[in-house]
C-alpha positions, 0 to 999 in steps of 0.5 A: 657272638662276640667275635675278637678282631685279629690284628698283627703288628710289625716289628723290625727283626735283628737284622733288619728284616720285618716280622710279624707279632701277635697282639693276642694269643689264641683262646684255647676255649674259643679253639674247643668251641670251633672243633665242637662246632665243626665236628659235632661233638659232645665228648671232651677236648683237650688242646695243647700248644704244640709249635710256632712258626712265622704266620702260625700257631699249632695246637693238638686236639685230642677228642675224648677217650676216642684215640682221635687227634687233630692239629689246629693250625691257627694263622695270623691275618697276614694275607687274609683268606688266600694263605688258608683257602690255598693251602687247604685245596692244596692238600686236597689236591695232593690228597685226591692225585698222589700217594704222598702222605699229607696231613688231611683237612678236616675242616677249614675257615678262611675268614675271622668270622668265628669265635676264635677270631682267626683263620684256621685249619683243623688237620689230621694228626700225622705220626712220625718224628720230625726228620731235624730230630732223628737225623743224627740217629739215623743210619746212613743206608736210612738215610738213603732210603728217605732221600729216595722215597722223598724223590719219589714223592716229589715226582708224583708232584712234579706230574701235577702241571698247570697253566700259569703261576700261582697257587692252587684254590678250589674251583666253583662248580665242583670242577678242577682246582684252579691256578690263582692269586701267589700269596705275598707270604708264600714266597721271600722274593715278594716281601721286599720292595727291591724284590718286587721291582725286579719280578716286575721287570722279569715279568716285562722281559719275558712279555716283551712289553705286553700283558703277562697273562700267566701270573698274578700275585699280591703284595701287601695291599696290591695286587699285580694281575697281569698288565705289568706295563709301569716303570720302576718309580711306579713299581716303587710308589706301589708297593712302599707301604703294604699293610702297616710295613713301612716305606722301603726306600733310601730316599733322604727323608726315609733314612735320618737317624742312621749313621753313614755306613747304614746309609751306604749299606742300603744305597749299595743293595739297591745299586746291586737290585738295579744291577740284578734287573739289567742282567735279567737277559743274560739269564732269561730267554724271551717268551713272549707269548699269549699263552699261559706257560706251563708250570709244575706244582713245586713245594719249596719249603721241604726242610728237616722240620717239615719231613716225619719219619718213623722214629722205629723204621728211621728210613721210612717217610711218614709224612711232608707237612706245611703245605702253605708254601706250595705254587705253581712254577715254571719248569726250571724252578720245579727241577730243584733240589729240596730244601733239606739237600740244599747247602755247601757242596763239600766233597772231602772228609779228610779234614774231619777230625776225630770224634773223642777230639770233638767231643772235648774240644771248644763248643765252636769246633763241635758245631762247625764239626756237626756243620761239616759232616752234614754238608759232606752228607748232603752233597752226597745225597743229592746225587742219590736223590737226582739218580731216584728222581730220574729213573721216574721223571727222565728230563728232571736232571737236564733241566736242572743242569740246563736252569743252574744259573735261572736258579742261581738269579732267583737266589740272588733275588732273595739274598740280594739285601742280606747282611750276610749274603749281599757281598756275596751276591755282588761278587758272584755277578760281577764274576759271572757277568765278566765270564774270564772263568767257569760258571761258579755257582753262587752258594759255591762263591769264596768271597777270599778267592782272587777274582 
């Protein structure tokens, strides 16, 4: 069998972030061959491209006149084996232990030793309309009902507790699923050298310098599995060039060819990361223990593209998608709003112009008007989500309130090197450390407000 060798290259995006590039297109004929082989079919197969994400391409697979439709998810070899293995195991766990509608796995291959030459998952096709498309046409009552349903679904997910931070994998011998390696693509916290260093220091603080037994993750070619007893220089050296990515450094030999402003920006990011590291004890308690921490299953990417709703009954949730972004996390992380409800708080609507004025106005005004409406709705719907979640998990709201600073710190780590978020993190950290005012959430920081 002549199997193509999948490769991935990286190029710099518009804002300096590295993004993966497909060097070859998955073959439609190969997809048909894989499906035919795994489902033992002799009917005709129709394959159509559906969508593309950061690391995957999706195809619809229709089987002859049977009416059966599946989705084939083809993955780049960004984190070989781990990502696909974990997603398949997580979906199966959720399907068996909860009533959440998920796209059941029909078959999968976490290697590239197949006619397609890529890792893949064949899943059940889930009916419904993407919430991003359905949202504007939904009545307020339907939006409320949908949010309540999502809350009840995520409450079921919350009830799945484990030992240790990581991802779910199939256990050998038919035993209960195990918590294992946390793939690097699962969490943006691990996509930058500075973020890895902050994570390492966080683990050292939490373990008081002893071996950390409750977390393992992979950053490029480097595997961390407990034993975080090395300093910042060692961390930078280990993670400087993973899987072909260029070194992320502000040393002179790494910054030639850039203007003075870019160099100063890079140095400013490093200084902010160092300040975040110094601040860890102010945000997290020291919890040195030889026992693995109790963790909870948490889907950190429940956005409007990963929620399907019934277009005929728009308050009905038909599925939650994209389970490659699901990990077992500490309690404070598990008690956060889903992504589709996160946003800038907006409590007033007095500033809204009449719809007729917006429709006849400039395009920028129309976009801002829509963004303000969404923020206002998200603010109201967060309260509804919290009320519904608390009915099922009484401690959820209290934990969320007590863990606001930890959640903001995690967001600051993800934002610290962003071209549009770096300064906000810097101002937020300065104000928080000064302690002169009532605590202000990171997302609420106004850069034009006096300190």
